[in-house]
N, C-alpha and C positions, 0 to 999 in steps of 0.2 A: 331144551324147558323157553317158553316164550318170555320174552323180557318185557313187555306189561300182560294188562288184562284182554281179553278178549273185546271187553267194553269200549278202552280208548281206542283196541283199532279199530275196533268198527266208527268210532266219530270218525275218525283218522280219514277213512277209507271213506266216509260218505263228503267231507271234503275235499279229495283229491279224484269224487268219480265227475266224467262230465255227464251234463244232465240229456244229453242227447244219443250218445250211442250207450250211456251206461256203462261201460271200463274206465278203467281209470285213463287218467289222462294223456295224450300224446300228443308234444309240443302244444302245451296249451296255447291260447291268444286269447287276449284280456279286450273287449269292447267298451267306448264311452261313456256305459250305464256298468261297469265295474263287474258285468256278468263272464266268465271264460268258458272256451270250449277249445275243444279238440282244431288244431288247424283242418283235419283234414275234416272234418264235420262241418265247420263252417264252411268251406268250399262247394260243399254240397246244397248251401244254402241259396237261392237266387238271388240278384241283386235289384235291387228297385232304383230306374232313372229319372229326375226329375226334369223339368224344361230346358233348364240348364245344362244337360247331357251329363249333370253329376253324377253318379255312381252312389247308392247309399245299402247298406244290410241290414237288414231288422233283428232284432235280437228275436233270437227262438223263446227266448223264456219272458223278457217283459214288452217286444218289438218297438222299444228304441230307438231310434235310425242310427245310425255311425256312418258319417264318410269313407266310402271306401278307396285307401289308398292306390296311388298308381299301379304299385307291385301287384296287388292285388289282397286277399288275405292274407299273404304271408308279411305282407305288410305292418298288421295291427304289431303292437305295445306284445313280447312275450310277458308269459305269467311266469315271472321268475319265485312270487312267491310260492304256486302251485309246484315247480320243480321242485326247490329245495322240502315242501310235507311230504314231495314221494320220496327220495332221500331217507328222510328219517322215517315213514313206514316202512320203507323196505328193511332200516336199521331195526325198527318192532317189532318185524314181523318174524322176524329168524331167529332161529335159536345158537348160543352162545356158548362155544364150547373153551373149557377149563384154561387159562394162559399159561398154567403151569406145567401138568401133565399132556394138555393138548389132544386127551383123549376121552373125558368125559364131559356130560353138560354141564356148566357153570349152575351154580346159586343163588351167589353171593358176589359181592365188588366192594374190590379196598381203593378207596377215597384218594388214602396216600401214596399208594404202588401204580393206581390207574389201572388194575389188573383184575380183572375176572378169577373165578379159583368153584372147584368143584368142593363134597362136602369133605372128601379126605385131603387135599390139597390145603383148604381154610381152617383142620383142626392142626395140621403141620406147621402152616403160615402164623397161629396163634401162640406155637408152644416158644416158639422163637423170641427171645425174652427182648431182642431188637423190634419185633413187630406186634408183638402184646398191645399194645397202646393204640395201635391203627385203628380207623374208625371203618366195621364192615356193616353194608347195607344188601336186605334183600332186591332181591331182582325187580319186587315189584314196586318198591321204593326209589330204585331206578328210575322206573318206566314214570312214575306220576313224576318224579322233577324232570324227564325228559317232555312229559305233556304238558307241561304248566310252561318251559320254555318255546315249546311249539306254539302254543295259544299264543303267548307275547307275541311272536315272532307276528305270526299270522297276524294280531290285530293290528300292531305297529305299521305293516305292509298297506294293510286295508287302510291305514287312516292315511297314507300317504297315497296311495290311491284316489281317496274319494277326495285330499285337498287337490293333486293335480286335473280332476274331471271338473271341481269346481271352476280354479283357473284357467280351464281349458273352456269353459262356458261363459266367464266375464269376459275374456278376448275376445271368442265369437262377439256377444254381444255388441261388447267396444265398438270391432269393427262395423258391426248393422248401425251401430249409431252415428259412425263416423261418414259412411256412407249415405246413411238418410241427411246428414249437415251440408256434405257434397253434393248431393242431388237439390237441396232447398236452397246453396249458397250459389248453384249452376243456371238453374231457375233464374234466381234473380238477377246475376249477373248477363245471364242472355236477354233475362227482357231489356233491362239496363241497355247491352249493349244496342239491342235490335231498334230501344226508343231515339236513343240518339245518332244512329245511321240513318233510321229515317227523317229523324226533324234535317239530318244534313242533306239525304236528298230531296226532300219538300223543298228545301231552301235553294238548292242548284235548280231543280224547277223552275221553281214560281220565275229564279232571277232569268232565264231562259225564256220563258213565256212573257217575261215582260220586253224583253229584249222585243220578240217574234210580234208582240202587239201593236209596240213601235212603230213597226217597220208597219203592220196592215195600216194603221191608219197615217201615215205618210203616203203610201202607194192610193187610200180609198180617197184621199183629199186633192191627190194629183187629175185621178180618174173624174171626180167631183166638177174641177177646175175645168176641164178639157170639154164634160159635157153641160157649159155655162150656155145663156142664151146667144153668147156672141158667134156662137158657133153653129145656130138653129140655118140661116141661108145656105151651109154648104151642103156641096158634097158628098156624098157616103165617105167617097175616098178621097176628099180633101179633110172629113174630119177626125176618120182615122189616121191621117197624116200627120195634122194637127195634135192629135195625143200621142202622139209616141215620137214629134218630134224634139221635146224636153225630158223626153225618160232615159235616165241611162239603167240600161239593164244589169250590167252588173254589180251596179249602188242597190238597186235590190234583190240580187244575191240574201239566199238567209245568212245572216251575220253568227246564227247557233247551228255548227256545222257537226259540233263532236258529240261525239253519242255517247250517251252515261255507261258504266257497269260494273261491277261489284267485283272491286279485287280482295279477294280472301290472305289472310295472313297463316303464318304457321303458328299449328294447332298450338305445338309443344311450347312457344313461347307463350302465348296464353296462357296454357297451365303454370307455369314458371311463376306469371304475375300476378294470378289469384289465387295462388295461397301456395302451401307445400302440407304434404303428408308425414308425418310426424313420429319417429320411434324414438323415445327418452332413453334406451339402452343406448342406440345411435351416437347418440346427444353426445354421451358420454365421453366417444370416442373419439372426437370433434378436438380440435387443438385452435389455440390464439394462432398466426401466422406470427413470424416474428416483426417487427416493426422497425424500416430503416428511414423514417422522414418523420420529421416532424415541425411544424411551421411555431415559429415562437415571434408574439406580440408583446413586447414588453410593456409598453404604454398602455397596453388592455390587459394585461395582467391575464393572457388567456394563450391557451396553445389550440393547433390542430392537428391531426395525424390521421392519415387513413389506415381502418382497421379491416381485416379480413380473417375468415375461420375457413379450416383445411378437414374435409371428411377423411377417414383412413387410406383412400384410392387419390391422395394430395389435390383433388379438386377445391373449387369453392365451394362451400355452404351458402347459399340463398334464402334469408325465412324474412318472414315479413316485420316491419322495424315495430310494430304493436309486439312484438314478441321477443324484440332484443336489446340489453338494457346492460349496460358498462358504466365501469368504475373507477379508479385510479386508490392504490389503496399505497400510502406512504409506507417505506419500507425501514422500520428501524424505528417510526416515530411513532409513538401513543396518541392519534389523531383520527377522526375519522375519517374514512371513505368519500373521494372529493365525486361528485356527480357530474355527468357528461348528459350531453347534446348530441343521438343518434340522428342522421341524416344519409338519403342515399345518393350514389354518384350515377354516375351514365355508363359504369361500367359493372358488371351484373355478381353478386359476390362481394364487390368491394363498398366498404360504409365511412361516412364521415363523422368523426370523432368530434368533438368542440367540448371543451371546461378551462373555467377558472383554477388551476392549481394554485396553494397559498404558501409552498415550501416549492425547492427545488433539489433535484437528486431522483434516487434510484425509486421507481413505482412500480408496481405491481396492475396489471391490468387487467381487471375481473371483468369478465364478460357470461350473459346467461341468457338460454335461449330456453324461452318456455319455463322458467323457475330451473332450468339443469345449466348447475357450473361447468363450464368448459376450461380444460386445461390453458390458463392463462398464458403470459408473456413475459417479459421487464419492458421500462420505458423512461429513457431520463429525461427529465424537466430540467432545462437547463437553469443556468443563475438567474436573476431576473434583481435586479438591484430597486423595482419599482412597489415585491413583495412588502406589503405592511409589515411582515415578521421574518428577518433575515436571522437565519441559524445555520451552524454549522452543518454539511452532510456528513464528515466524520473528521478527527484530529488523530494526523501520523505524531508519533513518539519515537524517543530512540535514535534523534540525533543532535547535535550540537552545534549551532551557531550558524544555520544555514540563511544564506545571504541571497542567492540565485537560483533561481529555478526556471525548467525548459520540461516539455512534455514530450516526446515521441509520437508521430501519426501510430504507433505501436500502441500507445498507452506506458511506455516508461517513462516515468518521474524522475529526472536527473535534475541535482541539485550541488551546490556548492557550501558547503561544515566549513567556512573561514576561519576559526581559530582552530579547526583540528586541521589543519592544511589538506585536504582530501576534497573528493569529486564522489557523489555517494548516487549509483543507480537502482530504483526503487521498484516493484513491479505494481500495477494498478491496484493492488491490495495496501500497498505500503509495507510492503515487506523487502530487506534488502535483499538486493541479488549478488551487487558485486559494490567496489569500492576500488578507487583510483590513488595512489600518491598517501601518504599520509602513514600513520603507522597502522598496518596488517592489509594494508592497501595490496592490489595485484599491481603488474603493469611495467613499462619502465619510465615512469613520467614522474614527477616531484613538485611541489604548489608551495609555492609563500604565501600565507591567508586569502587562497582565491575566492576573487567576487561574485562574479557572475559568469554565466556559463548558458551557451546557446548552441541551436543543432543544425546542421548544416542542411540545405535545401532537400538532398538525396536520403536523407535518416544516417548517411552512414558513420559522420565525424558527430564531433564535438568542438567548440572554442570554448576556450576558458580564460578568464584575465585573473593573473593577481598581485600580489602587491610589489615582486620583480618588474612591473614596469611593463610585460609581453603579453600576449596572447599567441595560448597552445593549442596545435589542431591534434586530436587525439583519437583513435580508431574508438571505436566500441569495446573493443576488447583491452583497452588502455595502450597501444601503443604508440608513440608519441608522432606524429605526422610533420610536424613542420612548427617552427615556433618564430614568433617575429616580436621586435619592439626592443627598449631599452631605455633608459634614464633620458629625458633631453627632450627639446622645443622643436626641432626637424620634423620633416616627413617622415613617420613609422617610429617615432619615439614620443615614447608617452611620460606623462606625471600624475601615478595615481589613478590609470586607468578602473573605472566603476563598474560602467555598466555598458550592454552594448546589442545590438539585433541585427537579423539576418534578413536583408528583402526578400519575400517571397517572390515577388518577379523575376530580379536579374541576381540574385544572389549576393550580394555586394553589403559589405561589413560597414555598421556605423558603430563607432565608439565614442562613449564620453569620457572626453581628458578631461579628469575632473582639474586639476593642479593648474592646468595650461587653461582651460576656460575657453575650449574648443571641443568643436567634435569633428573625427576625421573620421572617414571615409575608405575605405580598403574594397578590393575589386573579391572574386572570391578566392582566388590564390592568393590574397593577404598583399599582395601591393599595394601599392601608396595611390590612392585615386586623385582626392581631391580634401578639405577643410575646409570647415566654415565656422562663423565665431570669434569673438575675443572677449578680453575682460570687460565686465561694465552693466548695468539697466536697460539703458534702452533697447528698442528692437533688435534683433537679431543678438546680443551682446549677452556673456555668462558670467555666472556669480558660481563656480565649481557645480557644473553641469554632473548630473548623478546617473541618470537612467535614461535611455530612447525605446520608444516604439514607434510600429507603421503599422495604417491601417490598410484597407482593402483599397482603396484609391491611389496608396504608395504613400502618402502625406507622412511627415514624419514630427513625431512629438519626443519634445525634449522636458525631461524636469529639470530647471534650474533652479536648482535646492537653497543657493545664498538669494537669489531672489525672490526665493517662494512665489513659486508661476508655473507654467507649462507655456509652451512656445511652441507654434504649429511652424513646419515648413515645407518649401516642396522637396522630392528626394535629392537636389542639386542645391539646397542651403539657401531659396528664397522665402525670407521671413511672411507667414502670411497671417497671423493672428494671435495674442497672446492674452492668457486668463489667470485668472487667480492672483493675490496679494495674499499678505503675510496676517494670518489670526487664526482663530479660533470657530469661528464662526459658518455656520454651511457657506458653503460656495467659497472660505477661504482656506489658505495652507498654511503648512506649517513645517518646514524641512522637507517638500516631498524627494522622495527618493529612490521610489520605484515608480514604473507604469506598464503600459500594458493596455492593448484593446483588444474587443471582443470584437471577431472578425462577421458575426451573425449579427448582431445589434448595431457595431459602431460606435458603441460608448466606450469612451476611455475610464480608467481607474488608476489610482493615485494613492498611494502605500504615503501616509504622513508619518516622517520620524518622531515629531514631535508632539503633533498630536494622539498618536496611536490611534491609527484608524486608516481607512481606506474610502475615499471620496470619489464618485462617479460624477462624470460632464457628458456632453452630446459633442458631437463633433467640432461644433461653432465653440463650444466652451459654457455654452449654461448648464447650471449645477444641476446633478439630476437629486442625488441623497448621497447618502455617508453614513456608517455603521463602525462600531468598537469603539472600546474607549483603553484608556489605559487599565491592565490588571492581567490576571492568571485561568481568569474564569472562561467557560464556553462565551464566545462572542467577544475576547477581550483581548488585547493585543500589548508587546511591549515592544517597542519600537521594530513596528513592521518595516521588513525590506522589499525583495523583489518577491514578484508576483508573475502567473503566466496562466492562459486558459491551454483545456484541452480539444481535442475535436467533439467533447460530447456536451461542451460548455458548463465542464466542472471547473472552475476557478481556483488557483491553489496560491498560498499565499504565505510569503517564510514569515514566522514571527520569532524574529532571532535572538531576545534573551526571555523567551518563555521555549525555546529549543523545541520546538516542534512545528509541524508543517500545517497549517489548517487549509480545509479545502471545503468551498461552498456551491 
């Protein structure tokens, strides 16, 4: 017995019959007009050729042209929906045997069991109480349901094909429009190029003709002079001799001997310079290259940096400036993006970005090309004391009484927790990596109220000063390597050393010998080199010096705590200048205890224990700005101590009594 009625089968068969051979489709293919035919039937249709040698196939039904794929008819899209309909037709056209006895033709279908039954087996099936509630359907009902599903599938597939065809036409139309734009643009460019080149040629020709005309005038005057009346009575030979006697033949050689020619440029270079064809899908696969160089202009509150964009094959993307936009988005701050100015450079694919950020710290570089946003990158804006608003980039807590701080080239933050009697190493995000000394610390070292810390030039070890009047050299895993010092007044003896710095040029160690009112200088292997200073208030004298810094010219700055000033010296201790005096007004100092130099800008930064702030000066001692006041809120300090810059331009400040490290 048939699953469906004859009418349903006829309708379905019509949909799977090829209009050319009038047989059920064999390997059906669909043209761009959505009409389908057997592959073998289409192979019998002769293709048409256009002037550009492109082959087309005219639809046998509507005569619409479809471009012939390179592989011939076989390259047309397969009509998967027709194959599905063929399978459904085969299922509907055949008879179904009872799934229970496998002998008699089925007449009904049980939905719960998903089985076909003959008349006899159906009655047995119903008698079982377990199956008595099952829903039984006739084969016509099953057929009708299947027909609806088939029609829905066919309609859905046709809609998809219609949409794809429409999109295909849109893309072709866009391509034609772009080609027309290119044609008009190239004509305009060529007209401009021809006009400019012609203008250059005319100017060159005119200048050469002027030189020749001048030579001709001079020669004519010579001839006229030779033929003057004073020569009338001379013989012909005499006159010719007189005419040529004063003429330098070489002088009248043409001065303009260089020929003109047109040297053709590289057409590919012209193409890249006049424009680009852009696919928005391809642009979305491009990304901004990592930015490794930032030029800092503090007083102008401006930075600049090179920008490049990579395509998937790692080559550089080159686009017109009019289609390129760039902005900086401060990370973790609810502020508007910072607009930039984009300019070209002499290197293809490299652009120069210039902007005026209003805050330091991490920024996201957001780039758009033709309004398509590319995968961006990050950039660090160095700390700038000239900013109108100075706010911390982040605050690191979970530490106690931080006194001294140093940052390694790898971004490890090393600080002393004074009254915890230990040294702590943090990663760049502020997470504790390890501690030495104190309770729970690793390594074989102990400290008594460690004060300052410094990193050796090779970044392999650290120096730590503590209240036992000594300097300890420690490996990065906490192993004691050397120890010098002890209470006293002689060389390598100290009385409460509190601050130090290692020279970046020769590795010498400068130590603020607080209660001995002097600076001691040690060699890289911690042997005594020399000392300078004594107790007093005159130039070169100290009242409890507290910290030291060295700038890029190797000049030495000392925070002269008791005299409330900064003194600047040569590396050997020769006094250069001093600046600052006791007070709380701008440019004045009250208990300067920490000092560091920004090697990028050359500015000198001083922490004031009594004023609870940080002041900045030029290398010549001119006051720049100050920030902070007493308190526990963001941007406030309670007795700030040591401070240091990292390689990215972040400023780390020990906020001693607030038990935190503040990063600007």
